[in-house]
VOVO-926108 format. One line per 10 residues: their letters; for each residue x, y, z of C-alpha. Coordinates in steps of 0.25 Angstrom, whole numbers, always signed. Layout:
<recs>
A> X/Y/Z; ...
</recs>
This chain:
<recs>
MKKIVLIACL> +60/-101/+315; +73/-103/+316; +71/-116/+307; +65/-106/+297; +77/-97/+299; +89/-107/+296; +79/-115/+285; +79/-100/+278; +93/-97/+278; +97/-111/+274
FLLIASQHLF> +88/-109/+264; +97/-95/+261; +108/-101/+261; +105/-113/+251; +102/-103/+241; +113/-92/+242; +123/-104/+240; +114/-108/+226; +116/-96/+222; +131/-93/+224
AQRVYSSRYN> +130/-108/+217; +125/-101/+204; +135/-92/+202; +135/-98/+187; +122/-94/+185; +121/-82/+176; +116/-68/+181; +110/-65/+168; +98/-74/+173; +96/-67/+185
YHTVGVHLGS> +81/-59/+184; +72/-54/+194; +55/-53/+194; +44/-44/+199; +31/-49/+204; +18/-50/+213; +12/-60/+223; +0/-63/+227; -4/-73/+237; -8/-75/+252
FNYFGDLNPM> -4/-73/+267; -6/-81/+279; +1/-83/+292; +5/-91/+304; +4/-86/+318; -4/-88/+330; -19/-85/+323; -15/-98/+316; -27/-106/+314; -20/-119/+323
PNTFSMNLGM> -8/-116/+332; +1/-120/+324; +12/-110/+317; +6/-115/+302; -9/-116/+304; -16/-107/+292; -28/-100/+290; -29/-99/+275; -42/-92/+277; -33/-81/+284
SSIVVGGMGA> -24/-79/+270; -22/-67/+263; -17/-62/+252; -3/-56/+249; +1/-46/+237; +17/-43/+233; +15/-30/+223; +23/-28/+210; +37/-29/+212; +35/-34/+226
DITFKVAQNI> +42/-47/+221; +56/-47/+214; +64/-58/+213; +78/-59/+208; +85/-73/+202; +99/-73/+205; +100/-89/+202; +95/-99/+197; +88/-104/+210; +88/-91/+216
RFRTMLSWGR> +80/-78/+217; +80/-66/+227; +66/-61/+230; +60/-47/+238; +44/-51/+240; +36/-39/+244; +22/-44/+250; +8/-40/+258; -3/-49/+263; -10/-50/+276
IKGDDASSAD> -9/-60/+286; -19/-61/+298; -25/-72/+307; -39/-72/+316; -41/-82/+327; -55/-82/+327; -52/-89/+312; -42/-97/+313; -43/-102/+326; -53/-113/+329
PNNPDALYRY> -63/-113/+342; -66/-126/+340; -52/-132/+342; -45/-131/+355; -33/-129/+350; -38/-114/+344; -49/-111/+352; -39/-101/+360; -36/-95/+346; -49/-93/+344
ARNLHFRNDI> -50/-86/+357; -38/-77/+355; -47/-70/+343; -33/-63/+338; -33/-58/+324; -23/-51/+315; -20/-47/+299; -8/-43/+297; -4/-36/+283; +11/-38/+281
VEIAEHIIYD> +19/-32/+272; +31/-42/+267; +45/-40/+259; +52/-53/+258; +67/-55/+252; +66/-70/+245; +78/-79/+241; +71/-89/+232; +76/-104/+227; +71/-108/+213
LVPGKGRFYR> +70/-125/+215; +72/-124/+200; +83/-117/+195; +81/-106/+185; +93/-106/+174; +93/-97/+163; +86/-83/+157; +74/-80/+166; +66/-84/+154; +71/-99/+156
RKSTVPYIFT> +66/-100/+171; +58/-113/+173; +42/-115/+173; +42/-118/+188; +51/-113/+198; +49/-119/+214; +56/-110/+223; +58/-108/+239; +64/-96/+244; +65/-90/+259
GAAITLSNPK> +70/-76/+263; +67/-66/+273; +54/-57/+273; +52/-43/+280; +36/-41/+285; +28/-29/+289; +18/-34/+301; +7/-27/+307; -4/-36/+313; -17/-29/+314
ARTPEDIGDK> -29/-34/+321; -44/-29/+322; -51/-21/+331; -61/-26/+342; -76/-22/+336; -79/-13/+346; -67/-1/+343; -66/-2/+328; -62/-10/+315; -49/-9/+314
WVSLRSLQTE> -38/-17/+311; -27/-14/+320; -10/-14/+324; -9/-24/+334; +5/-23/+333; +5/-9/+338; -5/-16/+350; +3/-25/+353; -5/-34/+358; +6/-44/+363
GKKYSSAVIA> +12/-32/+371; +23/-36/+359; +30/-26/+351; +32/-32/+337; +39/-28/+323; +31/-24/+312; +44/-30/+301; +43/-45/+303; +53/-54/+298; +52/-67/+291
IPVGAGVRFK> +59/-79/+281; +50/-83/+271; +50/-97/+265; +43/-99/+253; +41/-109/+241; +36/-108/+228; +34/-110/+213; +36/-100/+201; +31/-102/+186; +35/-97/+176
IGDRLDIATE> +25/-89/+167; +33/-83/+155; +46/-78/+152; +45/-66/+164; +34/-71/+172; +34/-79/+185; +20/-86/+193; +26/-90/+208; +17/-97/+219; +24/-96/+232
FCLRFTFTDY> +22/-97/+248; +30/-92/+259; +31/-93/+275; +36/-84/+281; +42/-86/+295; +42/-71/+303; +48/-67/+318; +38/-62/+321; +25/-69/+329; +17/-55/+327
LDDVSGNYLG> +14/-57/+314; -3/-59/+321; +0/-50/+332; +0/-65/+341; +12/-69/+347; +13/-70/+363; +3/-67/+376; -9/-62/+380; -6/-47/+387; -17/-43/+400
VADYSDDLAK> -25/-30/+396; -18/-22/+404; -6/-23/+398; -11/-14/+386; -12/+0/+386; -20/+0/+372; -35/-2/+372; -35/-6/+358; -23/-17/+362; -32/-23/+374
RMYNRTAEPT> -43/-24/+365; -33/-31/+355; -25/-40/+361; -37/-51/+365; -48/-52/+355; -52/-64/+364; -66/-59/+369; -71/-54/+355; -81/-60/+350; -79/-59/+334
SRFNDKPRDM> -64/-60/+326; -61/-47/+321; -53/-51/+313; -67/-55/+305; -79/-53/+313; -81/-67/+314; -89/-71/+329; -81/-81/+337; -85/-94/+344; -84/-87/+358
EKVTAVLGGV> -93/-98/+365; -83/-108/+361; -71/-100/+365; -77/-93/+378; -81/-108/+381; -66/-112/+385; -60/-98/+387; -72/-93/+396; -76/-79/+392; -76/-65/+388
FNDGGYNRLQ> -69/-60/+402; -66/-42/+405; -52/-43/+405; -49/-26/+411; -60/-19/+403; -56/-30/+388; -62/-42/+387; -57/-56/+384; -60/-71/+384; -57/-76/+397
GMGMAGDTRG> -48/-89/+394; -38/-82/+386; -31/-68/+384; -26/-66/+399; -13/-59/+399; -2/-69/+396; -11/-79/+390; -6/-84/+375; -9/-74/+365; -1/-79/+354
LPEKDAYISF> +9/-90/+352; +26/-86/+351; +27/-90/+337; +33/-85/+323; +20/-79/+313; +23/-85/+300; +15/-80/+287; +13/-87/+272; +10/-82/+258; +6/-90/+246
NVQANYVIGI> +9/-81/+234; +9/-81/+217; +18/-72/+211; +21/-66/+198; +35/-63/+195; +39/-58/+183; +55/-55/+176; +60/-40/+175; +73/-35/+173; +75/-44/+159
KNYRPHPKK> +77/-39/+147; +81/-43/+132; +79/-57/+137; +78/-68/+126; +66/-79/+129; +66/-93/+127; +61/-97/+113; +47/-102/+114; +43/-116/+110
</recs>
């Protein structure tokens, strides 16, 4: 994470120097756009298919939508743009869907049987560096412009999980249950790093495609980070049922049955711990539940941006 922060700061320093170096650039060439974007979200965390940071389950991708007017960009120099972007999307994960019980490295995550979904709202401020400078009036901008960007974002996060079948069919907030005995904020700070390509469709219309990876300062996008507590550590009955899902025969994420024979052959059978079931070989107080590495999420989207605020311009002559 420290390296990412340093890289982002270096990018901002270079961009700011480039901005001041273009003082001869006329402000009358500046313009701004509004737009929408549509794409997909995916996440990297403790419920990855493999035990590495950027293992991804494409089957867990979800649509992300930026509403009308939520994407505002200001062109302030030949290569520099500032953008405010508002996005909504869902990230999700499921041990039983992602982890392969036939892989010894994945068996414990399969047995853990945790899942989540998280509907997040993000507002981000980006500084965009166009790799091809745009000179002159807006209608003379280049037909194809690759770009890179970074900035800062605040995300509202609320991971949820589905209750056991015998006590209803609800998606409940995990943050309020404190499944690992810790409090964490719903507001998450992230550093976005991304790249894209923008295509000129008309005098006022651009279409762009881009990806953006967010490095966050939390490990609780999925509500999984540290160690298991014991049953006696919880006063809430629902928390006692939700923190340890190892003994459930199905994944409550999608109600698909689990291969319990493979799991119990290695970890042992179902054990009654203080009136609550768990597998014998995992889930004891102090056992590893997740790894203390910060979560991240990524988006791929397509944007449509329209130039506004320009009046009485003379379009370039058609050839």
